N, C-alpha and C positions, 0 to 999 in steps of 0.2 A: 327272708325264707325262700330257699330255690329245692324245686323237685328231683327228687334221684329218679334216673329210669335203667332200666334194664329191659332185656332183651327180652319181648313177650314170647312163649312155645305156641307151637303152633298149633292151635283149635279149629277143630273143623261140629262143631253144634256145643250147646249152653255144658257148664262143663265148674267145679266148681274152684280157688284157688287156697291151697289153704296157711298158713304160716306155720315151720315147723321151729323156726331159732333165730334170736336175735343177737346178740353181739355186736360190742364198742368195746372202746381201747382201754374196758377195766374188764368186762362183768362180758358170760351169756348165758343166757336164756335158752330151757328151751318150750315152745306151746304142742297142746295133744288141739287144741278148739279153736284158733278165729284165721276162722279162714271168709271169698266173700263170694259172691254166684257171676262168674265171666258168659255174660251174653251176647246168645252168637245171633246176628236178624237177621234173614232170612231173604238174599235180593229180590227183588219182583223185579216179575218177568215177563216175557206176551206172549200169545202166540196173535196169530193177524191170519185175512183171509178179503182178498177182492173176487169184488163181483164179474161176472161172465164176462165175452168181450161186447163192447159196446159199439159200436156203432161213430165215427169217427163226429168231434163234435157238440159230445155229449160227457156225459158227466157219468161216474161209477160210485160207488159207496166201498171203506174200504174198512172193515170189522175186526175189531182189536179186542180180543179176551185176555183178561186177567191170566198166569197159569198159577201164579206163587206171589208171593209177598205182599195180598195185596187185600187182610183181614183187615187193618186198619189207615183209616188215609186214601191218598186221592193219588192213584197212578195219573203221569205225567208220562209217556211217548215221547221222543223228539226223533223224526223224520222226514227222511224226502220223497217229494210227491217230483218224481224227476227232473232232478240236481236242484229243486224247491225244501230252504225245510218249511215245518208244520210239527204244532204240536197238537196231541193225541190228550184227552183229558179223559180218565174212568173215573166215573167218582165213588169212592168209599162204598153205596149202600149199592156197586148196581158192579154185575161183573162181563161187562163189556161195555162199550162209543160203537158207535157209525163215525164215522169220517166222512161226508160227501169230497168227490177230491176236485176240483176244476173242466174246466172240459180237456179233452183231451183227446189230440185229432191224429194221434200218430201211435203205441205202445209203447207205454211209460211204463221205469217202473216204479216199485213205489220199498225203501231198504229200513227197520231201525236203525237207530239210531243209537239212543243211549235208552232205557226208563228207568223212571225214578219214586221213590215212595216220599209225596209229599210227610209225611206225619213222623218218620224212622228217620229219613236223609240221604237212607239204602240208594244206593243208584247201582242200577249195571252199563255197562259201557260196553260201547259194540266197536271194533276200529278195522273196521272193513268186513267185517266176517257177520256181521251181522244179516239173523231174516229180514230174506227181503221176498217181493211178491212182482208177477208183469199184469198188469192191467195189457188185452192185445182188444187192439180197434179193429173197424170191420168197413171197408173206403166204401164211402156213400157209393149209389148207384148217378150212373150219367149217360146222358144221350144228345148227340147231335140232329139239328136242326135242317134240309135243309128242302130248299123247291128244286122241284120232279125239274118244271116246265115252266116257262111260262103262261096266264092263262090268258086269253084274250076275253075283253066284257060280254060277258053271257054264257062262257063257256064254265067247264067243269075240265077241273086239273087235281093233283097227286100232291104233298109234303110229304119227303120221302123221315124217318126217324131213323136212327139211326145206333142204336147201343152199343160205347163206352165201355164201361164197366158197372157190376153188379151177376150179382148170382139169381138162376131160379128165374119164375116168369115175372112181367119189367108190367109197372100198371103207369102210366105214363101221363098222365096228365092238363091238359091245353089250356088254353085258352081262346078262344076266336070272338074276339068282336064284344067282351062279355059276357058270352055264350060257353060255359064249362062242359068238357065230354073230355072220354079219356077211349086209351089204346093197349093196350096189351099183347106185352110182345113173351110170346109161348119160350120156356128156358131152352135154351137152344136155340134160339130166333132171335136174330138178331139188328131185324129192317121191319122195320112193319111199313104203310101207308096211310095216312090219312086224307083223304076227300079235302075236297073244297068246291066248293061251287059258288060263281058268282051270281049275280043278283040283277033280271032283266026288266 
């Protein structure tokens, strides 16, 4: 047996198809009640948001929220994080899922490639035009330390701390022979001095 095919009409929502007539080599027959429902399944889509700016070498959160097409079945979100392929799954009983990123060193783009409804099989494929967001990173604070000058035994001296990066007040914690202390460089202050005393 073979199945005949025909050019399907363009439909965008649930509709009926009704047989009105059938004709063979010998006879013609009209119909008035034979019909079938054409069900149009909604393509799944999602919206998503990323966390606020994070410090370099930290993790952020990407939250995917089901927009449509999640009445039943899981929603599978295929996406890239900094070019690396990943997948997030929104459970049928939930409307969203939080996905933790890898540790990010530089600002990273997150882009949705495809969204699939596991039950209906319907999928929304993006060809480079999917929704995307950027996770921005904040440079870690950094300082340089140097001795101002040599210290004679029994004398006193100083160590200079110079700000290389960092915004606002900078708290520098240091360790001298197992003793912790700190110095604060106020906003706009580029250097500070740590006193060093030798034991007599």
